[in-house]
Residue, then its C-alpha position, 0 to 999 in steps of 0.5 A: x500500499x503506497x503512503x500518501x505523498x504528503x506523508x513521504x514529504x513530511x518524513x523526508x523533511x524529519x529525515x533530511x531537513x532542508x532537502x529540496x522535494x518537488x511535487x506537482x505537475x509543474x515541477x514533475x512533468x519533465x521527469x516523466x520523460x528521459x530520451x526513450x520512448x516511455x513516459x512514466x510520471x513520477x510522484x515527486x523529485x528529490x534533489x539530494x546535496x549529499x549521500x546522507x540525503x540519499x540514505x534519508x530518501x531510500x529509508x523514507x521510500x522504503x518505509x512508504x513503499x515508494x519506488x526510487x529511480x536514480x537519474x543523471x542527465x536523463x538521456x537514457x534511450x532505453x527508459x532507465x531514468x524514469x520511474x513511478x515513485x520518487x526520482x533522485x535527480x543527482x545532476x542538480x547539486x551532487x555534481x562535484x569532483x571530489x579528487x584528482x589523484x594525477x600520480x595514480x591517475x584516478x578521479x573520485x567524483x559524485x554521481x551527477x558530475x558531467x562527463x565534460x566537466x570531468x574531462x575539462x578538469x583532468x585535461x589540466x594534467x594530460x589525462x582524459x576518462x576513456x569512454x566518451x558517449x556522444x552525449x558527453x556535454x550533458x551525460x553524467x558519470x553516474x548515468x554512465x556507471x548505470x548503463x555501462x556506457x561506452x562511446x566513440x572511442x570504445x575501440x581503444x577505451x571499451x566500457x565504463x566498467x573497465x574504468x571503475x576502481x570503486x563505487x560509493x553506494x546506498x543500498x535499498x536498506x539505506x546502508x552506505x557501503x563502498x564496492x571495489x575490486x575485492x568486495x563490499x565495505x561498510x562506511x559505518x562499522x555498525x553496518x558491518x553485519x549487514x554488509x557481510x551478509x550481502x557479500x556472502x549472499x553474492x558469493x553463494x550465488x557465484x559458487x552456485x552458478x560458476x559454469x553459467x557465468x563463465x560460459x554466458x557472460x563476457x562473450x563479446x566487447x559490448x555485451x552489456x545486456x542483463x547483469x555483468x556478474x562474471x566480474x565476481x567470479x574468482x578468476x576476476x577477483x570478486x569486483x563487486x564494483x564492475x558488477x554493479x555498473x550496467x545494473x541501471x539503478x536496479x540494485x543500489x543507488x551509486x552516490x559517488x565513483x572512483x574511476x581510472x584516468x587514461x593519458x591523453x594522445x600526443x597526436x592523432x588524425x582523422x580519416x573519412x571514408x565513403x561507401x555506397x551503403x553501411x554494410x560495405x562500410x561494416x566489411x572494411x571494419x576488420x581490416x581497419x581494426x588491424x591498424x589499431x584505431x581509437x575510433x571507427x564510427x559509422x553513419x548513413x546519408x540521412x543524418x548528413x542530409x538533415x544536418x546540412x538542411x538544418x544548419x546549412x550546407x557548410x555545417x558538413x565539410x570534409x566527407x568524401x562521396x558516399x551514401x554511407x561513411x566511416x570516421x576512423x581516428x588513429x592516435x599515437x605518440x607523434x604526428x608523422x608516425x600517425x600520418x603514415x599509419x593513415x596513409x597506409x590504411x587509406x592505401x590499404x582500403x582502396x585496394x579492397x575496392x569498396x570505397x567510394x572515396x577516402x581522405x585524411x582531415x587535416x583542418x581541426x575545425x573540419x574535425x569538430x564539424x564532422x564529429x558534431x555530425x556524429x555526436x548529434x546522430x540520435x537527434x538528427x535521425x528523429x526528425x528527418x528533412x522530409x518531416x519523418x520521425x524515427x524512434x529508439x527501441x532497438x537502437x543499441x544491439x551489438x555484435x562481434x565486429x567481424x559479424x557486423x556486416x552479416x548482421x546487417x544485411x540481416x537487419x536490413x531484410x527485417x526492416x523491409x519485411x515489416x515495411x519499416x525504415x531505419x536510419x543507422x549510425x553508431x560504433x562500428x569498430x565495436x560492432x554496436x549499431x544505433x538505429x532509429x526506426x519509424x515505428x508507429x506507436x500510436x495505433x494497435x496495429x502499429x505497436x503490434x507490428x513494433x513487438x513482433x519486429x523487436x522479437x525478430x530483431x532480438x532473435x536476429x542478434x542473438x543468431x549472430x552471437x549478439x547482445x540486445x544492448x551494447x552501451x544503453x542499457x535494457x530499461x523498458x525497451x529491452x528487458x522483456x526480451x532478455x529470455x530470447x538471449x539467456x537461458x532460463x538458468x541465467x535469467x534466474x541468476x539475474x534475479x537472484x542478484x537482484x534479490x540480494x540487493x534489493x528484496x523488496x523490489x524498491x529500485x527501479x522496478x520494471x528494468x531487467x528484472x520482472x520487466x514491464x512489457x516493452x509496449x507499456x508506458x509508451x509516450x506517443x498516443x493519438x492527440x487532437x490537432x490544436x488550433x493555433x495561430x502560427x502554421x507549423x508547416x513543417x510538422x504534420x500534427x501542427x503544434x502537437x507535432x512541433x512540441x514532439x520534435x523534443x525527444x529528450x537527447x538533452x543538448x539543451x542541457x550542455x554548459x558550452x558549445x553553441x548558444x542553447x540554452x541560456x536560461x538553463x546555463x544560468x540556472x541549471x534547472x531542467x524546467x528552464x532547459x529547452x527539454x523541460x519546457x518542450x515536455x511540459x508543452x507535451x503534457x499540456x497537449x496530452x491533458x492528463x497531469x496538466x489539465x488547463x491547456x493553454x490557461x496553464x500556469x504551470x506551463x506558463x512558469x516554465x516558458x518564463x525564463x525562456x529568452x526566445x532567443x531561438x538558438x534551440x531552433x538551430x543547435x537542437x539536433x531535431x530543430x525545437x523552435x521554443x521561442x515560436x511555442x512560447x509566442x503561441x502559448x502566450x497568445x493563447x494563454x492571455x487571449x481575452x485577458x489582461x496581460x503583463x504590463x510589459x507586454x503593453x510597454x515593450x510589445x508596442x514599442x514600435x508605435x511608442x517609439x514612433x511617436x517619441x521621435x516627434x519630440x525626442x528631446x523632451x521625452x528623453x529629458x522626461x525619462x532621465x527623471x523620477x517620472x521616468x523611473x515611475x513610468x518604468x515600474x508602471x510599464x513592468x520595465x526594470x529600473x536597473x537599466x537605462x532607458x535608451x535615448x529615442x532618436x528624433x525624426x530630424x536625425x532619422x531624416x538626416x540618416x535616410x538622406x544620407x542613405x539614399x544612392x546616387x545611381x540605381x539601387x540594386x537592393x532595398x535597405x529595410x529601415x527596422x523600428x529599432x534603427x529608426x527609433x534608437x540608431x539611425x546612424x546605422x542605416x546611414x553607415x549601412x547605406x555607405x558600406x553597401x555602396x562601397x561594396x557595389x550594392x546601392x540601396x534605397x532606403x525603405x522606411x515606415x514598415x515593421x517586422x512585428x517582432x515585438x508583438x510576436x515575442x510577447x504573444x500578441x499574434x493578431x496584431x503581429x499578423x496585421x503588421x505583417x500583412x501590411x509589410x508583405x503587401x508593401x514589399x511584395x509589389x513586384x520588385x525582386x531586389x534583395x531586402x537587406x536589413x541591418x537589425x538581425x532580430x528584424x531579418x530573422x523575423x521577416x525571414x521566418x516568422x512572417x512566413x510561418x505566421x502569415x502562411x502565404x505565398x507573397x510572405x515567402x517571396x518576401x522571405x526569400x529576399x531577405x539578407x542580413x547586413x553580413x549576408x549581404x556583404x557575404x553573397x552580394x558584394x563586389x568580389x573586388x571590393x576592399x574595406x577600410x583599414x581594419x583593427x587586427x583584434x574585435x570582441x564580437x557579440x552575434x545576435x542569437x536570431x542571426x546565429x539561428x536563422x542565417x547559419x551559413x552567414x556568420x559575422x565572425x566568418x565575414x570579419x575574418x575574410x575581411x582581414x580581421x585577425x583575431x575575432x573574440x566571439x562571446x559564444x552565447x546569448x547576451x541576455x538582453x534578448x529584446x523585451x526580456x532583460x528590460x522586464x523587472x523579473x527577469x533582470x537578474x537572469x538577464x545579467x546571469x546569462x550575460x555573465x556566461x560569456x559576454x561580461x568576461x570579455x568585456x572585463x578585458x577588452x584592452x581598447x579592442x572594439x566591440x561589435x554587436x549588430x543587435x540593438x539589444x546586444x548593443x544595449x546590453x553592452x553599454x549597460x554592462x560597461x557603464x561608464x567605461x568609455x565603451x560603445x558597441x559598434x554595428x558591423x557598418x559603423x566599423x566598416x564605414x568608408x566615411x565615418x565623419x558622415x555619422x556625426x550629423x546623425x549620431x545619438x546622444x551617448x547612451x551612457x549620459x542617460x540614467 
């Protein structure tokens, strides 16, 4: 009988005062999912800070009969990080590196440490942790231990179990112990008898099953399915720690681990090899392994095509001709010997006759680009360029590498028999194949097809001497199929092992032992279409299909690389990540735990700290666009209701700023005084920022006169609302630069992209504004439209066609260029800019980063001769209206502190480039009274900067 939730919460407060316990759908909704096909809503989520907290949780849950599921980064594809009771989130607080022993080459870490955090720390000593899953930027050591994870370099480094020296655990009855290579040891001597009894029971189990453990386990390198009890054999030293690796949290809760480190390679190189298909690639793997590579990774053409479609053709370079590819990494002590081995290997493979092309990738930038494609494989394969969806479930089977080609032939035939399509990638050098399949998990017939396929796939991999799982664990996806792989005696031995540690089935029930049916608790179901204002043209099921893009791979939980997700990086909270918000929206659409639909306050709160930066639409492998989802939600949530004050004061800024321009001087004076602060508070605007000075109509007229070309115009310079209201000098500078570059423009004033109404969810008004803008621009003129403000360019490029859904809107969008894009694509090839500084600091606007992926200001600056571009990789934090809103000011500054602020503290007289008005405003705010003013790229490149003086505004630093 389960105790009431309130009683459990009270008991937890008694046992661990101050322990953070979250209940209710707004807090627990995102934890109903991981990266698998399953949805299991928990009763509560607990955030321990110490092993003592974990003891308290386990004891309280044991008393109450409530299951416990340990969770790290929540990136499990097999469903072993979700559970119906209490979920222990280790990643939030128990994420400390406790010790690095350089001499012994070991590290002691808490279970919630992210792999990349450990690797960054050990790299300072020339050391690394060997296993490196593709999710290395957000997976935790605890999760890797739970699954016995491997990674891209498992050919060299094997599985996590091979790198574990000791585990600090909490048993199901709340006892702390240390498991190592010799047995179990109590942390508290008073628990000695209990731990000794556990150890004795394990030895008895091993003694009764010696032949079984020696013949059925440890047959191939990637045999992860089931429990790895062979580590307990006498010849293996009774290594309890390694036996617990891969138990998926079903036998003990790991709170910390001591792991072995490896030396960092002195030299490495990467070969990319092209093939007609993945089977041909697999045929060459045995030959490649003779050259002792550190990595042999494979993928098919669908992943590459999706990456190029989502992030631009230049996002994948360095691949030879082919429809499938292998990456082969070679390492050694010196570059010359590694290069010689690479050349020899390439020659041998060419002689084999299966290659369609091959090359050594010398450029570090190309290598990083190529590895990102492979690492994003799970997400890229989930939603392909044709809109089709694919799912895990059979994404982790492995065979011996020499059997891989034969297995793949049989596997592709099996797919065809069931009329299924699979996108293949994986660790070919270790015989491990990841595949996402277009299962229909919504209809009864589709689920039946999936069950039959999985049963036959299990039989096929066993026929080839393989394993159901090679690193992801069995979880809810494959535990039911373990009986296909193992004898009844072996299954009984697994159950006995679980019984020793967890006799009451408290820990992660339904996984490995007494499994739930593999088609139970599936997240997908048929949902009604949701009526929306945005069209969501790339998602077959509209809004429901759009939010379903999130499959939980969790790249948004990374602390570095790309821009997504600034609010998560600032707060560290799952609910503030793109994934957490998408899961809450999925819960809203389902209508089970979140029952108020568009009126849901839980969803509103989850979206509150979203900066609408749009970075997820580019950085997320499946293309989640949370800015658009938030705009739609706000529109529906406040339909017919009073809105937050800032929606009026900031959402209608294009209108109010146009009026202010007629009396700019008195308005600016008014805003400098006490009345300005009163008006700011009245409008929901923070008083901690200076309000930017409005430009006068006179300054605007002068700037526009300066922007008119002397001859025929080749393009239109769209004068957006921000440039018009606050920095008209940018329009003049942009016009002069474009003319100098051979692109004379005619200015187009008086139009608006509607961005501020979109970001505040006032979509009805936004559509009216956009309709007028499209009508004015789609007048038979086919010239390029160049926009100096990146956020407005992005709105014209993406928001207008998606919100209006008309051919006219798409025609206008097709003509839109950012200032950077125009100089990249349209400038005279002989154009030479004026002399430029050698070093600049750059803040790229998030909307430009996300929407115009092939035209980066940093690339243009390099091409124009700037030697060092120090780019603040991340959001500036202001993000349009977000950072001006009173309740968001602190988060805005915290986001800026991640990348931008440190650069501003070490400018050393370098100019700061920021094309986005909000970015420039944030920079001016952060630098305060320093003599620093962010420049638009047009101002840096202006061939006649003296002409700006007639249109320049009062310095923003002069305003309070």
